Backbone atoms as SQL, in Angstrom:
CREATE TABLE atoms (id INTEGER PRIMARY KEY, chain TEXT, resi INTEGER, resn TEXT, atom TEXT, x REAL, y REAL, z REAL);
INSERT INTO atoms VALUES
  (1, 'A', 1, 'UNK', 'N', 78.324, 98.753, 115.678),
  (2, 'A', 1, 'UNK', 'CA', 78.778, 99.603, 114.641),
  (3, 'A', 1, 'UNK', 'C', 78.220, 100.258, 114.124),
  (4, 'A', 2, 'UNK', 'N', 78.341, 101.525, 113.322),
  (5, 'A', 2, 'UNK', 'CA', 77.574, 102.446, 112.425),
  (6, 'A', 2, 'UNK', 'C', 77.475, 101.796, 111.107),
  (7, 'A', 3, 'UNK', 'N', 76.454, 102.341, 110.174),
  (8, 'A', 3, 'UNK', 'CA', 76.393, 101.735, 109.145),
  (9, 'A', 3, 'UNK', 'C', 77.692, 102.153, 108.075),
  (10, 'A', 4, 'UNK', 'N', 78.088, 103.568, 108.724),
  (11, 'A', 4, 'UNK', 'CA', 79.428, 103.976, 108.051),
  (12, 'A', 4, 'UNK', 'C', 80.432, 103.570, 108.534),
  (13, 'A', 5, 'UNK', 'N', 80.660, 103.178, 109.687),
  (14, 'A', 5, 'UNK', 'CA', 81.984, 102.348, 110.157),
  (15, 'A', 5, 'UNK', 'C', 82.142, 101.028, 109.250),
  (16, 'A', 6, 'UNK', 'N', 80.787, 100.186, 109.183),
  (17, 'A', 6, 'UNK', 'CA', 81.059, 99.118, 108.103),
  (18, 'A', 6, 'UNK', 'C', 81.424, 99.424, 107.068),
  (19, 'A', 7, 'UNK', 'N', 80.611, 100.538, 106.026),
  (20, 'A', 7, 'UNK', 'CA', 80.909, 100.995, 104.891),
  (21, 'A', 7, 'UNK', 'C', 82.502, 101.218, 104.568),
  (22, 'A', 8, 'UNK', 'N', 83.135, 101.934, 105.530),
  (23, 'A', 8, 'UNK', 'CA', 84.579, 102.330, 105.595),
  (24, 'A', 8, 'UNK', 'C', 85.519, 101.188, 105.831),
  (25, 'A', 9, 'UNK', 'N', 84.926, 100.296, 106.689),
  (26, 'A', 9, 'UNK', 'CA', 85.712, 98.765, 106.922),
  (27, 'A', 9, 'UNK', 'C', 85.953, 97.891, 105.977),
  (28, 'A', 10, 'UNK', 'N', 84.663, 97.984, 105.054),
  (29, 'A', 10, 'UNK', 'CA', 84.403, 97.186, 103.418),
  (30, 'A', 10, 'UNK', 'C', 85.349, 98.081, 102.506),
  (31, 'A', 11, 'UNK', 'N', 85.171, 98.888, 102.648),
  (32, 'A', 11, 'UNK', 'CA', 86.045, 99.749, 101.742),
  (33, 'A', 11, 'UNK', 'C', 87.432, 99.779, 101.175),
  (34, 'A', 12, 'UNK', 'N', 87.750, 99.835, 102.966),
  (35, 'A', 12, 'UNK', 'CA', 88.974, 99.853, 103.148),
  (36, 'A', 12, 'UNK', 'C', 89.925, 98.123, 102.928),
  (37, 'A', 13, 'UNK', 'N', 88.973, 97.407, 102.862),
  (38, 'A', 13, 'UNK', 'CA', 89.387, 95.945, 102.835),
  (39, 'A', 13, 'UNK', 'C', 89.265, 95.311, 101.166),
  (40, 'A', 14, 'UNK', 'N', 88.562, 96.069, 100.713),
  (41, 'A', 14, 'UNK', 'CA', 87.861, 96.075, 99.029),
  (42, 'A', 14, 'UNK', 'C', 89.366, 96.952, 98.435),
  (43, 'A', 15, 'UNK', 'N', 89.853, 97.825, 98.475),
  (44, 'A', 15, 'UNK', 'CA', 90.738, 98.191, 97.972),
  (45, 'A', 15, 'UNK', 'C', 92.618, 97.706, 98.148),
  (46, 'A', 16, 'UNK', 'N', 92.165, 96.807, 99.160),
  (47, 'A', 16, 'UNK', 'CA', 93.637, 96.411, 99.228),
  (48, 'A', 16, 'UNK', 'C', 93.263, 94.600, 97.927),
  (49, 'A', 17, 'UNK', 'N', 92.445, 94.370, 97.278),
  (50, 'A', 17, 'UNK', 'CA', 92.161, 93.353, 97.026),
  (51, 'A', 17, 'UNK', 'C', 92.487, 93.266, 95.379),
  (52, 'A', 18, 'UNK', 'N', 92.964, 92.583, 95.207),
  (53, 'A', 18, 'UNK', 'CA', 93.533, 92.653, 93.226),
  (54, 'A', 18, 'UNK', 'C', 92.383, 92.439, 92.811),
  (55, 'A', 19, 'UNK', 'N', 92.255, 93.368, 91.385),
  (56, 'A', 19, 'UNK', 'CA', 90.897, 93.672, 90.562),
  (57, 'A', 19, 'UNK', 'C', 89.838, 92.566, 90.291),
  (58, 'A', 20, 'UNK', 'N', 90.409, 91.069, 90.157),
  (59, 'A', 20, 'UNK', 'CA', 89.278, 90.450, 90.126),
  (60, 'A', 20, 'UNK', 'C', 88.790, 89.550, 91.059),
  (61, 'A', 21, 'UNK', 'N', 89.147, 89.976, 92.086),
  (62, 'A', 21, 'UNK', 'CA', 88.619, 89.851, 93.543),
  (63, 'A', 21, 'UNK', 'C', 87.668, 91.110, 94.023),
  (64, 'A', 22, 'UNK', 'N', 87.802, 92.020, 93.424),
  (65, 'A', 22, 'UNK', 'CA', 87.086, 93.119, 93.518),
  (66, 'A', 22, 'UNK', 'C', 85.833, 93.229, 92.729),
  (67, 'A', 23, 'UNK', 'N', 85.976, 92.023, 91.797),
  (68, 'A', 23, 'UNK', 'CA', 85.149, 91.820, 90.876),
  (69, 'A', 23, 'UNK', 'C', 83.907, 90.819, 91.559),
  (70, 'A', 24, 'UNK', 'N', 84.657, 90.064, 92.083),
  (71, 'A', 24, 'UNK', 'CA', 84.158, 88.896, 92.904),
  (72, 'A', 24, 'UNK', 'C', 82.940, 89.417, 93.979),
  (73, 'A', 25, 'UNK', 'N', 83.208, 90.711, 94.937),
  (74, 'A', 25, 'UNK', 'CA', 82.925, 91.016, 95.996),
  (75, 'A', 25, 'UNK', 'C', 81.552, 91.725, 95.334),
  (76, 'A', 26, 'UNK', 'N', 81.998, 92.607, 94.278),
  (77, 'A', 26, 'UNK', 'CA', 80.458, 93.356, 93.562),
  (78, 'A', 26, 'UNK', 'C', 79.738, 92.456, 93.250),
  (79, 'A', 27, 'UNK', 'N', 80.256, 91.542, 92.503),
  (80, 'A', 27, 'UNK', 'CA', 78.745, 90.142, 91.833),
  (81, 'A', 27, 'UNK', 'C', 78.214, 89.727, 93.270),
  (82, 'A', 28, 'UNK', 'N', 78.987, 89.501, 94.596),
  (83, 'A', 28, 'UNK', 'CA', 78.194, 89.318, 95.528),
  (84, 'A', 28, 'UNK', 'C', 77.383, 89.890, 95.923),
  (85, 'A', 29, 'UNK', 'N', 77.719, 91.072, 96.282),
  (86, 'A', 29, 'UNK', 'CA', 77.097, 91.889, 96.837),
  (87, 'A', 29, 'UNK', 'C', 75.751, 92.389, 96.248),
  (88, 'A', 30, 'UNK', 'N', 75.611, 92.621, 94.715),
  (89, 'A', 30, 'UNK', 'CA', 74.448, 92.354, 93.645),
  (90, 'A', 30, 'UNK', 'C', 73.584, 91.611, 94.347),
  (91, 'A', 31, 'UNK', 'N', 74.375, 90.023, 94.506),
  (92, 'A', 31, 'UNK', 'CA', 73.685, 88.995, 94.113),
  (93, 'A', 31, 'UNK', 'C', 72.817, 89.099, 95.954),
  (94, 'A', 32, 'UNK', 'N', 73.185, 89.354, 96.919),
  (95, 'A', 32, 'UNK', 'CA', 72.397, 89.622, 97.872),
  (96, 'A', 32, 'UNK', 'C', 71.306, 90.561, 97.967),
  (97, 'A', 33, 'UNK', 'N', 71.935, 91.538, 97.296),
  (98, 'A', 33, 'UNK', 'CA', 70.704, 92.213, 97.113),
  (99, 'A', 33, 'UNK', 'C', 69.575, 92.284, 96.093),
  (100, 'A', 34, 'UNK', 'N', 69.622, 91.324, 95.265),
  (101, 'A', 34, 'UNK', 'CA', 68.591, 90.684, 93.899),
  (102, 'A', 34, 'UNK', 'C', 68.079, 89.502, 94.869),
  (103, 'A', 35, 'UNK', 'N', 68.544, 88.818, 96.234),
  (104, 'A', 35, 'UNK', 'CA', 67.877, 88.044, 97.049),
  (105, 'A', 35, 'UNK', 'C', 66.857, 88.889, 97.554),
  (106, 'A', 36, 'UNK', 'N', 67.437, 89.998, 98.294),
  (107, 'A', 36, 'UNK', 'CA', 66.233, 91.151, 99.005),
  (108, 'A', 36, 'UNK', 'C', 65.402, 92.003, 98.048),
  (109, 'A', 37, 'UNK', 'N', 65.120, 91.773, 96.888),
  (110, 'A', 37, 'UNK', 'CA', 64.413, 92.071, 96.088),
  (111, 'A', 37, 'UNK', 'C', 64.920, 93.989, 95.865),
  (112, 'A', 38, 'UNK', 'N', 66.233, 94.379, 95.816),
  (113, 'A', 38, 'UNK', 'CA', 66.531, 95.700, 95.664),
  (114, 'A', 38, 'UNK', 'C', 66.759, 95.844, 93.927),
  (115, 'A', 39, 'UNK', 'N', 66.720, 96.428, 93.660),
  (116, 'A', 39, 'UNK', 'CA', 66.973, 96.683, 92.248),
  (117, 'A', 39, 'UNK', 'C', 68.088, 97.305, 92.201),
  (118, 'A', 40, 'UNK', 'N', 69.180, 97.024, 91.155),
  (119, 'A', 40, 'UNK', 'CA', 70.060, 98.158, 90.826),
  (120, 'A', 40, 'UNK', 'C', 70.423, 98.622, 89.830),
  (121, 'A', 41, 'UNK', 'N', 71.065, 99.981, 90.238),
  (122, 'A', 41, 'UNK', 'CA', 70.785, 100.708, 88.590),
  (123, 'A', 41, 'UNK', 'C', 71.439, 100.172, 87.491),
  (124, 'A', 42, 'UNK', 'N', 72.794, 98.936, 88.050),
  (125, 'A', 42, 'UNK', 'CA', 73.145, 98.277, 87.147),
  (126, 'A', 42, 'UNK', 'C', 73.958, 97.127, 87.518),
  (127, 'A', 43, 'UNK', 'N', 74.176, 95.718, 86.475),
  (128, 'A', 43, 'UNK', 'CA', 74.613, 95.282, 87.064),
  (129, 'A', 43, 'UNK', 'C', 76.155, 94.554, 86.708),
  (130, 'A', 44, 'UNK', 'N', 77.053, 93.785, 87.642),
  (131, 'A', 44, 'UNK', 'CA', 78.083, 93.970, 87.348),
  (132, 'A', 44, 'UNK', 'C', 78.615, 93.564, 86.375),
  (133, 'A', 45, 'UNK', 'N', 77.521, 92.979, 85.403),
  (134, 'A', 45, 'UNK', 'CA', 78.166, 92.587, 84.226),
  (135, 'A', 45, 'UNK', 'C', 78.387, 94.060, 83.021),
  (136, 'A', 46, 'UNK', 'N', 77.248, 94.909, 83.932),
  (137, 'A', 46, 'UNK', 'CA', 77.455, 96.312, 82.830),
  (138, 'A', 46, 'UNK', 'C', 78.919, 96.867, 83.519),
  (139, 'A', 47, 'UNK', 'N', 79.507, 96.369, 84.297),
  (140, 'A', 47, 'UNK', 'CA', 80.367, 97.476, 85.018),
  (141, 'A', 47, 'UNK', 'C', 81.734, 97.082, 84.646),
  (142, 'A', 48, 'UNK', 'N', 82.703, 97.649, 83.907),
  (143, 'A', 48, 'UNK', 'CA', 83.654, 97.317, 83.862),
  (144, 'A', 48, 'UNK', 'C', 84.720, 97.496, 84.304),
  (145, 'A', 49, 'UNK', 'N', 85.056, 97.022, 85.325),
  (146, 'A', 49, 'UNK', 'CA', 86.475, 97.676, 86.372),
  (147, 'A', 49, 'UNK', 'C', 87.771, 98.417, 85.704),
  (148, 'A', 50, 'UNK', 'N', 88.386, 99.085, 85.768),
  (149, 'A', 50, 'UNK', 'CA', 89.627, 99.150, 85.654),
  (150, 'A', 50, 'UNK', 'C', 90.561, 99.680, 86.403),
  (151, 'A', 51, 'UNK', 'N', 91.218, 98.615, 86.416),
  (152, 'A', 51, 'UNK', 'CA', 92.759, 98.610, 87.728),
  (153, 'A', 51, 'UNK', 'C', 93.508, 99.841, 87.351),
  (154, 'A', 52, 'UNK', 'N', 93.060, 100.734, 88.371),
  (155, 'A', 52, 'UNK', 'CA', 94.194, 101.864, 87.774),
  (156, 'A', 52, 'UNK', 'C', 95.489, 101.841, 88.396),
  (157, 'A', 53, 'UNK', 'N', 95.962, 100.888, 89.099),
  (158, 'A', 53, 'UNK', 'CA', 96.723, 100.467, 90.418),
  (159, 'A', 53, 'UNK', 'C', 96.890, 99.444, 90.531),
  (160, 'A', 54, 'UNK', 'N', 98.020, 98.663, 90.657),
  (161, 'A', 54, 'UNK', 'CA', 98.305, 97.286, 91.139),
  (162, 'A', 54, 'UNK', 'C', 97.817, 97.107, 92.536),
  (163, 'A', 55, 'UNK', 'N', 97.337, 96.104, 93.175),
  (164, 'A', 55, 'UNK', 'CA', 97.020, 95.561, 94.527),
  (165, 'A', 55, 'UNK', 'C', 98.550, 96.172, 95.183),
  (166, 'A', 56, 'UNK', 'N', 98.499, 96.082, 96.231),
  (167, 'A', 56, 'UNK', 'CA', 99.323, 96.269, 97.223),
  (168, 'A', 56, 'UNK', 'C', 100.586, 95.376, 97.314),
  (169, 'A', 57, 'UNK', 'N', 99.979, 93.769, 97.448),
  (170, 'A', 57, 'UNK', 'CA', 101.162, 92.817, 97.048),
  (171, 'A', 57, 'UNK', 'C', 102.399, 93.141, 95.700),
  (172, 'A', 58, 'UNK', 'N', 101.132, 93.415, 94.907),
  (173, 'A', 58, 'UNK', 'CA', 101.741, 93.109, 93.401),
  (174, 'A', 58, 'UNK', 'C', 102.831, 94.911, 93.173),
  (175, 'A', 59, 'UNK', 'N', 102.291, 95.735, 94.252),
  (176, 'A', 59, 'UNK', 'CA', 103.317, 97.279, 93.888),
  (177, 'A', 59, 'UNK', 'C', 104.704, 96.940, 95.296),
  (178, 'A', 60, 'UNK', 'N', 104.504, 95.729, 95.928),
  (179, 'A', 60, 'UNK', 'CA', 105.579, 95.218, 96.727),
  (180, 'A', 60, 'UNK', 'C', 106.688, 94.476, 95.590),
  (181, 'A', 61, 'UNK', 'N', 105.807, 93.846, 94.768),
  (182, 'A', 61, 'UNK', 'CA', 107.038, 92.845, 94.070),
  (183, 'A', 61, 'UNK', 'C', 107.705, 94.009, 93.286),
  (184, 'A', 62, 'UNK', 'N', 107.251, 95.284, 92.839),
  (185, 'A', 62, 'UNK', 'CA', 108.168, 95.936, 91.650),
  (186, 'A', 62, 'UNK', 'C', 109.539, 96.892, 92.125),
  (187, 'A', 63, 'UNK', 'N', 110.728, 96.899, 91.304),
  (188, 'A', 63, 'UNK', 'CA', 111.605, 97.719, 91.609),
  (189, 'A', 63, 'UNK', 'C', 111.346, 98.690, 92.514),
  (190, 'A', 64, 'UNK', 'N', 112.198, 99.514, 93.099),
  (191, 'A', 64, 'UNK', 'CA', 111.753, 100.468, 94.202),
  (192, 'A', 64, 'UNK', 'C', 111.342, 101.676, 93.519),
  (193, 'A', 65, 'UNK', 'N', 111.801, 102.014, 92.074),
  (194, 'A', 65, 'UNK', 'CA', 111.548, 103.393, 91.654),
  (195, 'A', 65, 'UNK', 'C', 110.593, 102.846, 90.983),
  (196, 'A', 66, 'UNK', 'N', 109.425, 101.931, 90.027),
  (197, 'A', 66, 'UNK', 'CA', 108.435, 101.590, 89.944),
  (198, 'A', 66, 'UNK', 'C', 107.432, 101.896, 90.622),
  (199, 'A', 67, 'UNK', 'N', 107.751, 101.177, 92.254),
  (200, 'A', 67, 'UNK', 'CA', 107.180, 101.412, 93.284),
  (201, 'A', 67, 'UNK', 'C', 106.956, 103.013, 93.478),
  (202, 'A', 68, 'UNK', 'N', 107.702, 103.873, 93.764),
  (203, 'A', 68, 'UNK', 'CA', 107.832, 105.298, 94.107),
  (204, 'A', 68, 'UNK', 'C', 106.468, 106.002, 92.634),
  (205, 'A', 69, 'UNK', 'N', 107.111, 105.987, 91.789),
  (206, 'A', 69, 'UNK', 'CA', 106.163, 106.160, 90.655),
  (207, 'A', 69, 'UNK', 'C', 104.660, 106.285, 90.867),
  (208, 'A', 70, 'UNK', 'N', 104.305, 105.147, 91.616),
  (209, 'A', 70, 'UNK', 'CA', 102.885, 104.303, 91.697),
  (210, 'A', 70, 'UNK', 'C', 101.934, 105.135, 92.865),
  (211, 'A', 71, 'UNK', 'N', 103.205, 104.857, 93.911),
  (212, 'A', 71, 'UNK', 'CA', 102.683, 105.369, 95.097),
  (213, 'A', 71, 'UNK', 'C', 102.721, 107.084, 95.575),
  (214, 'A', 72, 'UNK', 'N', 103.690, 107.859, 94.566),
  (215, 'A', 72, 'UNK', 'CA', 103.498, 108.968, 94.794),
  (216, 'A', 72, 'UNK', 'C', 102.337, 109.467, 94.024),
  (217, 'A', 73, 'UNK', 'N', 101.667, 109.312, 93.301),
  (218, 'A', 73, 'UNK', 'CA', 100.209, 109.565, 92.488),
  (219, 'A', 73, 'UNK', 'C', 98.984, 109.382, 93.791),
  (220, 'A', 74, 'UNK', 'N', 99.494, 108.658, 95.133),
  (221, 'A', 74, 'UNK', 'CA', 98.347, 108.496, 96.190),
  (222, 'A', 74, 'UNK', 'C', 98.590, 109.310, 97.267),
  (223, 'A', 75, 'UNK', 'N', 99.520, 109.917, 97.201),
  (224, 'A', 75, 'UNK', 'CA', 100.163, 110.693, 98.456),
  (225, 'A', 75, 'UNK', 'C', 98.913, 111.702, 99.046),
  (226, 'A', 76, 'UNK', 'N', 98.756, 112.412, 97.350),
  (227, 'A', 76, 'UNK', 'CA', 97.578, 113.885, 97.922),
  (228, 'A', 76, 'UNK', 'C', 96.836, 113.194, 98.601),
  (229, 'A', 77, 'UNK', 'N', 95.952, 112.007, 97.686),
  (230, 'A', 77, 'UNK', 'CA', 94.352, 111.283, 98.534),
  (231, 'A', 77, 'UNK', 'C', 94.814, 111.151, 100.007),
  (232, 'A', 78, 'UNK', 'N', 95.939, 110.456, 100.156),
  (233, 'A', 78, 'UNK', 'CA', 96.248, 110.257, 101.530),
  (234, 'A', 78, 'UNK', 'C', 96.233, 110.743, 102.075),
  (235, 'A', 79, 'UNK', 'N', 97.263, 112.087, 102.087),
  (236, 'A', 79, 'UNK', 'CA', 97.313, 113.280, 103.205),
  (237, 'A', 79, 'UNK', 'C', 95.890, 113.877, 103.048),
  (238, 'A', 80, 'UNK', 'N', 95.156, 113.817, 101.894),
  (239, 'A', 80, 'UNK', 'CA', 93.979, 114.444, 102.549),
  (240, 'A', 80, 'UNK', 'C', 92.988, 113.609, 103.555),
  (241, 'A', 81, 'UNK', 'N', 92.947, 112.423, 103.425),
  (242, 'A', 81, 'UNK', 'CA', 92.278, 111.375, 104.238),
  (243, 'A', 81, 'UNK', 'C', 92.715, 111.768, 105.922),
  (244, 'A', 82, 'UNK', 'N', 94.312, 111.637, 105.915),
  (245, 'A', 82, 'UNK', 'CA', 94.680, 111.465, 107.316),
  (246, 'A', 82, 'UNK', 'C', 94.539, 113.502, 107.910),
  (247, 'A', 83, 'UNK', 'N', 94.290, 114.100, 107.017),
  (248, 'A', 83, 'UNK', 'CA', 93.778, 115.534, 107.460),
  (249, 'A', 83, 'UNK', 'C', 91.985, 115.819, 107.170),
  (250, 'A', 84, 'UNK', 'N', 91.403, 114.981, 106.664),
  (251, 'A', 84, 'UNK', 'CA', 89.618, 115.230, 107.199),
  (252, 'A', 84, 'UNK', 'C', 89.012, 114.059, 107.733),
  (253, 'A', 85, 'UNK', 'N', 89.522, 112.996, 107.466),
  (254, 'A', 85, 'UNK', 'CA', 88.590, 111.478, 108.257),
  (255, 'A', 85, 'UNK', 'C', 88.986, 111.553, 109.889),
  (256, 'A', 86, 'UNK', 'N', 87.456, 111.541, 110.596),
  (257, 'A', 86, 'UNK', 'CA', 88.220, 111.687, 111.677),
  (258, 'A', 86, 'UNK', 'C', 88.297, 110.316, 112.584),
  (259, 'A', 87, 'UNK', 'N', 87.968, 109.287, 111.945),
  (260, 'A', 87, 'UNK', 'CA', 89.063, 108.001, 112.395),
  (261, 'A', 87, 'UNK', 'C', 90.499, 108.187, 112.096),
  (262, 'A', 88, 'UNK', 'N', 91.077, 108.808, 111.184),
  (263, 'A', 88, 'UNK', 'CA', 92.484, 109.490, 110.893),
  (264, 'A', 88, 'UNK', 'C', 92.604, 110.388, 112.008),
  (265, 'A', 89, 'UNK', 'N', 92.501, 110.959, 112.349),
  (266, 'A', 89, 'UNK', 'CA', 92.563, 112.128, 112.680),
  (267, 'A', 89, 'UNK', 'C', 93.097, 112.385, 114.016),
  (268, 'A', 90, 'UNK', 'N', 91.815, 111.478, 114.775),
  (269, 'A', 90, 'UNK', 'CA', 91.745, 111.415, 116.379),
  (270, 'A', 90, 'UNK', 'C', 92.540, 110.184, 116.734),
  (271, 'A', 91, 'UNK', 'N', 93.910, 110.756, 117.542),
  (272, 'A', 91, 'UNK', 'CA', 94.453, 109.634, 117.997),
  (273, 'A', 91, 'UNK', 'C', 94.609, 109.934, 119.558),
  (274, 'A', 92, 'UNK', 'N', 93.075, 109.215, 120.148),
  (275, 'A', 92, 'UNK', 'CA', 92.556, 109.249, 121.526),
  (276, 'A', 92, 'UNK', 'C', 93.318, 108.054, 121.881),
  (277, 'A', 93, 'UNK', 'N', 94.065, 107.195, 121.128),
  (278, 'A', 93, 'UNK', 'CA', 94.868, 106.151, 122.031),
  (279, 'A', 93, 'UNK', 'C', 96.285, 106.555, 122.478),
  (280, 'A', 94, 'UNK', 'N', 96.918, 108.055, 122.190),
  (281, 'A', 94, 'UNK', 'CA', 97.667, 108.489, 122.928),
  (282, 'A', 94, 'UNK', 'C', 97.536, 109.195, 123.866),
  (283, 'A', 95, 'UNK', 'N', 95.978, 109.901, 124.211),
  (284, 'A', 95, 'UNK', 'CA', 95.926, 110.534, 125.353),
  (285, 'A', 95, 'UNK', 'C', 95.360, 109.855, 126.343),
  (286, 'A', 96, 'UNK', 'N', 96.500, 108.510, 126.778),
  (287, 'A', 96, 'UNK', 'CA', 96.112, 107.661, 127.956),
  (288, 'A', 96, 'UNK', 'C', 96.937, 107.970, 128.648),
  (289, 'A', 97, 'UNK', 'N', 96.472, 107.560, 130.417),
  (290, 'A', 97, 'UNK', 'CA', 97.214, 107.844, 131.539),
  (291, 'A', 97, 'UNK', 'C', 98.908, 107.517, 131.298),
  (292, 'A', 98, 'UNK', 'N', 99.061, 105.963, 130.417),
  (293, 'A', 98, 'UNK', 'CA', 99.966, 105.760, 130.447),
  (294, 'A', 98, 'UNK', 'C', 101.561, 106.615, 129.698),
  (295, 'A', 99, 'UNK', 'N', 100.929, 107.321, 128.998),
  (296, 'A', 99, 'UNK', 'CA', 102.022, 108.492, 128.153),
  (297, 'A', 99, 'UNK', 'C', 102.017, 109.407, 129.761),
  (298, 'A', 100, 'UNK', 'N', 100.940, 109.754, 130.164),
  (299, 'A', 100, 'UNK', 'CA', 101.616, 111.161, 131.077),
  (300, 'A', 100, 'UNK', 'C', 102.393, 110.675, 131.904),
  (301, 'A', 101, 'UNK', 'N', 101.988, 109.664, 132.335),
  (302, 'A', 101, 'UNK', 'CA', 102.198, 109.423, 133.920),
  (303, 'A', 101, 'UNK', 'C', 103.833, 108.104, 133.554),
  (304, 'A', 102, 'UNK', 'N', 104.279, 107.889, 132.653),
  (305, 'A', 102, 'UNK', 'CA', 105.340, 107.094, 132.430),
  (306, 'A', 102, 'UNK', 'C', 106.933, 108.167, 131.911),
  (307, 'A', 103, 'UNK', 'N', 106.411, 109.183, 131.820),
  (308, 'A', 103, 'UNK', 'CA', 107.108, 110.076, 131.621),
  (309, 'A', 103, 'UNK', 'C', 107.370, 111.221, 132.657),
  (310, 'A', 104, 'UNK', 'N', 107.069, 111.281, 134.062),
  (311, 'A', 104, 'UNK', 'CA', 106.517, 112.502, 134.596),
  (312, 'A', 104, 'UNK', 'C', 107.710, 112.162, 135.698);
């Protein structure tokens, strides 16, 4: 697995966590960096994370009109990801022989 793949996987998982769990992840990563002797430009105690949007489980509990308000602001970025992120634009799974031979 390439470093960029790991970074993307971590970020994808991080984005679905509640804010307090995201803070725990940040604290843990800084702890590991400190153990390795890395100097970080800031510590998590100086970072104040601001939750712009509730996590997905919180959104699911909202009335549908409120869900739409929150999710509408995320659609352009999501569409951009699907247009530009190679992992999301490659549909190699659909290129298999099963698709071709099943309906020929």
